[in-house]
GUMAR-505540 format. One record per residue (C-alpha): residue in three letters; chain; x, y, z; residue number from 1. Coordinates in steps of 0.2 Angstrom, whole numbers. Layout:
<sites>
<site 'ala' 'A' <X Y Z> NUM> ...
</sites>
This chain:
<sites>
<site 'met' 'A' <792 368 448> 1> <site 'ser' 'A' <776 360 440> 2> <site 'ala' 'A' <758 366 443> 3> <site 'thr' 'A' <743 356 440> 4> <site 'ala' 'A' <727 365 433> 5> <site 'thr' 'A' <710 358 434> 6> <site 'thr' 'A' <702 358 416> 7> <site 'ala' 'A' <684 357 412> 8> <site 'gly' 'A' <687 339 406> 9> <site 'asp' 'A' <693 335 423> 10> <site 'leu' 'A' <677 341 432> 11> <site 'pro' 'A' <663 328 436> 12> <site 'ala' 'A' <650 328 423> 13> <site 'arg' 'A' <634 337 429> 14> <site 'pro' 'A' <620 324 429> 15> <site 'his' 'A' <606 327 416> 16> <site 'gly' 'A' <590 320 412> 17> <site 'arg' 'A' <579 309 422> 18> <site 'asn' 'A' <593 305 435> 19> <site 'tyr' 'A' <596 323 439> 20> <site 'ala' 'A' <577 327 441> 21> <site 'arg' 'A' <575 312 453> 22> <site 'arg' 'A' <590 317 463> 23> <site 'tyr' 'A' <583 335 464> 24> <site 'trp' 'A' <565 330 470> 25> <site 'met' 'A' <573 319 483> 26> <site 'phe' 'A' <578 335 492> 27> <site 'ala' 'A' <564 346 487> 28> <site 'leu' 'A' <550 334 491> 29> <site 'pro' 'A' <551 335 510> 30> <site 'ala' 'A' <550 354 510> 31> <site 'ala' 'A' <536 354 497> 32> <site 'ile' 'A' <526 342 508> 33> <site 'val' 'A' <528 352 524> 34> <site 'val' 'A' <523 368 515> 35> <site 'phe' 'A' <507 359 508> 36> <site 'val' 'A' <502 352 524> 37> <site 'val' 'A' <506 367 535> 38> <site 'ile' 'A' <501 381 524> 39> <site 'leu' 'A' <492 376 507> 40> <site 'phe' 'A' <480 363 514> 41> <site 'pro' 'A' <473 373 528> 42> <site 'trp' 'A' <470 388 516> 43> <site 'leu' 'A' <462 376 503> 44> <site 'phe' 'A' <451 368 516> 45> <site 'thr' 'A' <446 385 523> 46> <site 'ile' 'A' <441 390 505> 47> <site 'val' 'A' <431 374 503> 48> <site 'met' 'A' <422 376 520> 49> <site 'ser' 'A' <417 394 516> 50> <site 'leu' 'A' <406 387 502> 51> <site 'phe' 'A' <396 376 514> 52> <site 'ser' 'A' <384 379 528> 53> <site 'trp' 'A' <392 368 541> 54> <site 'gln' 'A' <388 365 559> 55> <site 'val' 'A' <399 354 569> 56> <site 'thr' 'A' <384 343 574> 57> <site 'gly' 'A' <376 343 558> 58> <site 'lys' 'A' <378 339 539> 59> <site 'ala' 'A' <388 351 527> 60> <site 'asp' 'A' <377 358 514> 61> <site 'phe' 'A' <384 367 499> 62> <site 'val' 'A' <378 385 498> 63> <site 'gly' 'A' <390 393 486> 64> <site 'leu' 'A' <394 411 490> 65> <site 'ala' 'A' <379 413 502> 66> <site 'asn' 'A' <390 414 517> 67> <site 'phe' 'A' <399 429 510> 68> <site 'asn' 'A' <383 437 505> 69> <site 'gln' 'A' <376 435 522> 70> <site 'leu' 'A' <393 442 529> 71> <site 'phe' 'A' <392 458 519> 72> <site 'his' 'A' <374 461 525> 73> <site 'asp' 'A' <378 456 544> 74> <site 'pro' 'A' <378 472 555> 75> <site 'arg' 'A' <388 463 568> 76> <site 'phe' 'A' <402 460 556> 77> <site 'gly' 'A' <401 478 550> 78> <site 'trp' 'A' <403 484 568> 79> <site 'ala' 'A' <417 472 571> 80> <site 'val' 'A' <427 479 556> 81> <site 'val' 'A' <424 497 562> 82> <site 'arg' 'A' <430 492 579> 83> <site 'thr' 'A' <445 483 572> 84> <site 'leu' 'A' <450 497 561> 85> <site 'tyr' 'A' <447 509 576> 86> <site 'phe' 'A' <458 498 588> 87> <site 'thr' 'A' <471 496 574> 88> <site 'val' 'A' <474 515 570> 89> <site 'met' 'A' <476 519 588> 90> <site 'ala' 'A' <487 503 593> 91> <site 'val' 'A' <498 508 579> 92> <site 'ala' 'A' <499 527 580> 93> <site 'phe' 'A' <504 527 599> 94> <site 'pro' 'A' <518 514 598> 95> <site 'met' 'A' <525 521 583> 96> <site 'val' 'A' <526 539 590> 97> <site 'leu' 'A' <533 533 607> 98> <site 'gly' 'A' <544 520 599> 99> <site 'ile' 'A' <552 532 587> 100> <site 'trp' 'A' <555 544 601> 101> <site 'ala' 'A' <562 531 613> 102> <site 'ala' 'A' <574 526 599> 103> <site 'val' 'A' <581 543 597> 104> <site 'cys' 'A' <583 544 616> 105> <site 'phe' 'A' <592 528 617> 106> <site 'ser' 'A' <603 532 603> 107> <site 'thr' 'A' <612 545 614> 108> <site 'lys' 'A' <624 540 627> 109> <site 'phe' 'A' <620 542 645> 110> <site 'arg' 'A' <624 534 661> 111> <site 'leu' 'A' <615 516 663> 112> <site 'arg' 'A' <609 517 646> 113> <site 'gly' 'A' <610 498 644> 114> <site 'val' 'A' <600 495 660> 115> <site 'ala' 'A' <587 507 655> 116> <site 'arg' 'A' <586 499 638> 117> <site 'thr' 'A' <584 482 646> 118> <site 'ile' 'A' <570 488 657> 119> <site 'phe' 'A' <561 496 643> 120> <site 'ile' 'A' <560 480 632> 121> <site 'leu' 'A' <554 469 646> 122> <site 'pro' 'A' <535 471 642> 123> <site 'met' 'A' <538 464 625> 124> <site 'met' 'A' <546 448 632> 125> <site 'ala' 'A' <530 443 642> 126> <site 'thr' 'A' <517 432 634> 127> <site 'pro' 'A' <500 441 630> 128> <site 'val' 'A' <490 430 641> 129> <site 'ala' 'A' <500 434 656> 130> <site 'ile' 'A' <499 452 652> 131> <site 'gly' 'A' <481 451 650> 132> <site 'leu' 'A' <479 443 667> 133> <site 'val' 'A' <490 456 676> 134> <site 'trp' 'A' <481 470 668> 135> <site 'thr' 'A' <464 463 672> 136> <site 'met' 'A' <468 463 690> 137> <site 'met' 'A' <474 481 688> 138> <site 'phe' 'A' <458 487 680> 139> <site 'his' 'A' <447 480 694> 140> <site 'pro' 'A' <435 494 699> 141> <site 'gln' 'A' <436 491 718> 142> <site 'leu' 'A' <452 481 720> 143> <site 'gly' 'A' <463 487 705> 144> <site 'val' 'A' <479 496 709> 145> <site 'leu' 'A' <475 510 695> 146> <site 'asn' 'A' <460 516 703> 147> <site 'tyr' 'A' <468 515 720> 148> <site 'leu' 'A' <482 527 713> 149> <site 'leu' 'A' <468 538 706> 150> <site 'his' 'A' <461 539 723> 151> <site 'leu' 'A' <478 544 731> 152> <site 'val' 'A' <478 559 720> 153> <site 'gly' 'A' <460 564 723> 154> <site 'leu' 'A' <453 558 706> 155> <site 'pro' 'A' <437 548 705> 156> <site 'pro' 'A' <438 530 700> 157> <site 'phe' 'A' <439 526 681> 158> <site 'ala' 'A' <428 513 672> 159> <site 'trp' 'A' <443 506 661> 160> <site 'val' 'A' <437 491 652> 161> <site 'tyr' 'A' <420 490 661> 162> <site 'ser' 'A' <413 505 650> 163> <site 'val' 'A' <408 505 632> 164> <site 'asn' 'A' <416 521 629> 165> <site 'thr' 'A' <433 518 637> 166> <site 'val' 'A' <436 499 633> 167> <site 'ile' 'A' <445 500 617> 168> <site 'pro' 'A' <456 515 622> 169> <site 'thr' 'A' <460 505 638> 170> <site 'leu' 'A' <465 490 627> 171> <site 'val' 'A' <475 501 616> 172> <site 'met' 'A' <485 507 632> 173> <site 'val' 'A' <489 489 635> 174> <site 'glu' 'A' <495 486 617> 175> <site 'thr' 'A' <505 502 618> 176> <site 'trp' 'A' <514 497 634> 177> <site 'gln' 'A' <518 480 626> 178> <site 'trp' 'A' <524 484 609> 179> <site 'thr' 'A' <532 501 610> 180> <site 'pro' 'A' <548 492 614> 181> <site 'met' 'A' <547 482 597> 182> <site 'val' 'A' <546 498 587> 183> <site 'met' 'A' <560 506 597> 184> <site 'leu' 'A' <572 491 594> 185> <site 'ile' 'A' <568 491 574> 186> <site 'val' 'A' <571 510 573> 187> <site 'leu' 'A' <585 510 584> 188> <site 'gly' 'A' <594 497 573> 189> <site 'gly' 'A' <592 509 559> 190> <site 'ile' 'A' <598 524 569> 191> <site 'ala' 'A' <614 514 575> 192> <site 'gly' 'A' <620 513 557> 193> <site 'leu' 'A' <618 531 552> 194> <site 'pro' 'A' <634 540 547> 195> <site 'val' 'A' <639 555 558> 196> <site 'asp' 'A' <645 566 544> 197> <site 'pro' 'A' <628 573 540> 198> <site 'tyr' 'A' <625 578 558> 199> <site 'glu' 'A' <641 586 560> 200> <site 'ala' 'A' <638 597 545> 201> <site 'ala' 'A' <621 601 551> 202> <site 'ile' 'A' <628 607 568> 203> <site 'ile' 'A' <640 618 559> 204> <site 'asp' 'A' <626 625 549> 205> <site 'gly' 'A' <616 629 565> 206> <site 'ala' 'A' <602 616 563> 207> <site 'ser' 'A' <592 613 578> 208> <site 'thr' 'A' <588 596 586> 209> <site 'trp' 'A' <571 595 578> 210> <site 'gln' 'A' <578 600 561> 211> <site 'met' 'A' <591 586 561> 212> <site 'phe' 'A' <578 574 567> 213> <site 'arg' 'A' <566 579 553> 214> <site 'phe' 'A' <578 581 538> 215> <site 'ile' 'A' <591 569 542> 216> <site 'thr' 'A' <586 555 554> 217> <site 'val' 'A' <568 552 548> 218> <site 'pro' 'A' <573 551 529> 219> <site 'met' 'A' <587 540 532> 220> <site 'val' 'A' <578 527 544> 221> <site 'trp' 'A' <562 528 534> 222> <site 'pro' 'A' <563 510 528> 223> <site 'phe' 'A' <565 504 546> 224> <site 'ile' 'A' <550 515 551> 225> <site 'val' 'A' <539 508 537> 226> <site 'phe' 'A' <544 490 542> 227> <site 'ala' 'A' <540 494 560> 228> <site 'gly' 'A' <523 501 555> 229> <site 'val' 'A' <519 486 544> 230> <site 'met' 'A' <523 474 558> 231> <site 'arg' 'A' <512 484 570> 232> <site 'val' 'A' <498 485 558> 233> <site 'ile' 'A' <498 466 555> 234> <site 'asp' 'A' <499 462 573> 235> <site 'ala' 'A' <486 475 579> 236> <site 'leu' 'A' <474 468 566> 237> <site 'lys' 'A' <475 451 572> 238> <site 'thr' 'A' <476 454 591> 239> <site 'phe' 'A' <466 441 600> 240> <site 'asp' 'A' <473 434 616> 241> <site 'thr' 'A' <474 451 625> 242> <site 'ile' 'A' <456 456 621> 243> <site 'phe' 'A' <450 438 625> 244> <site 'val' 'A' <458 438 642> 245> <site 'ile' 'A' <454 456 647> 246> <site 'thr' 'A' <437 458 640> 247> <site 'gly' 'A' <431 443 631> 248> <site 'gly' 'A' <423 455 618> 249> <site 'gly' 'A' <413 464 631> 250> <site 'pro' 'A' <405 474 639> 251> <site 'gly' 'A' <392 467 627> 252> <site 'thr' 'A' <400 468 610> 253> <site 'ala' 'A' <409 485 613> 254> <site 'ser' 'A' <427 477 610> 255> <site 'glu' 'A' <422 463 598> 256> <site 'thr' 'A' <434 464 584> 257> <site 'ile' 'A' <435 453 569> 258> <site 'asn' 'A' <445 440 578> 259> <site 'met' 'A' <433 439 593> 260> <site 'leu' 'A' <418 438 581> 261> <site 'leu' 'A' <427 424 571> 262> <site 'tyr' 'A' <431 414 588> 263> <site 'gln' 'A' <413 416 593> 264> <site 'thr' 'A' <406 410 576> 265> <site 'ala' 'A' <417 396 574> 266> <site 'phe' 'A' <420 389 592> 267> <site 'gly' 'A' <405 397 601> 268> <site 'tyr' 'A' <391 394 589> 269> <site 'tyr' 'A' <400 380 579> 270> <site 'asn' 'A' <396 388 562> 271> <site 'leu' 'A' <412 383 553> 272> <site 'gly' 'A' <406 388 536> 273> <site 'tyr' 'A' <402 406 541> 274> <site 'gly' 'A' <417 407 551> 275> <site 'ser' 'A' <428 402 536> 276> <site 'ala' 'A' <420 416 526> 277> <site 'ile' 'A' <426 428 539> 278> <site 'val' 'A' <443 421 539> 279> <site 'leu' 'A' <445 424 521> 280> <site 'val' 'A' <438 442 521> 281> <site 'phe' 'A' <449 446 536> 282> <site 'phe' 'A' <464 439 527> 283> <site 'ala' 'A' <460 450 511> 284> <site 'leu' 'A' <459 465 523> 285> <site 'ile' 'A' <476 462 531> 286> <site 'leu' 'A' <484 459 514> 287> <site 'leu' 'A' <477 475 506> 288> <site 'val' 'A' <482 485 521> 289> <site 'ser' 'A' <500 478 521> 290> <site 'met' 'A' <502 481 502> 291> <site 'ala' 'A' <496 499 505> 292> <site 'leu' 'A' <509 501 519> 293> <site 'leu' 'A' <523 493 509> 294> <site 'ala' 'A' <520 505 495> 295> <site 'leu' 'A' <525 519 507> 296> <site 'arg' 'A' <543 513 506> 297> <site 'arg' 'A' <544 521 490> 298> <site 'val' 'A' <538 538 497> 299> <site 'gln' 'A' <551 548 505> 300> <site 'pro' 'A' <546 560 519> 301> 
</sites>
């Protein structure tokens, strides 16, 4: 019985030199063009525009860093940053707490668990614009169903998004309703892969449900919790469509976040240069917050 073996000399020679480089770029060049056109060029163009005073109907004049200097001395931008951070903190905290709690609940077996889980994730599947329109009708002071329900239980009508003091908490309620299912799915995926041995040992030692959650579940699914938190922070920081549909930044400027100010500056006042400066500062803010949150993965609770 004879066997044939492939030796190194029988293998086709690997192309070298210019021919290999040309063949390599034939495959890499289309992807590089797409990346440049879709990602790099818009950012480079935005950086260039931020250095100009550019109205859509006028001539672009080079002003250097004047847009950034004006931005950091603009009280409207300062309040927009404060509102954005205020909205983000609450729009992350509530979905995280409720999402982790829901993940723990859905990790236990009970009747109709699949149906309940499906119903729970339905808000995440709807588009933000559709959600904004539905909640706008529900928030109506005279015709809204929410104030009607308050009337049924003998409570006075609530201002919801029509008051300066309640508009952002009300918007946070909408965000919590929509994005708690996403946190639940991410954390539930981590819980589903946990071994049962630590829990059995904890039960034998007499640990309570809270102790098992605090000292077993949370440390083992911590990377999933951090990932869900990062996703929520990024999404909350750049929330635009829901706020635009429900309040448009009002009443007054009470719900004007950085995204809303950017939209008004670039597409309301047609000041593209100043709007580009807002984009770059906003991107730097998101990048810094995301890097700080990713550093939490190294910290065990």
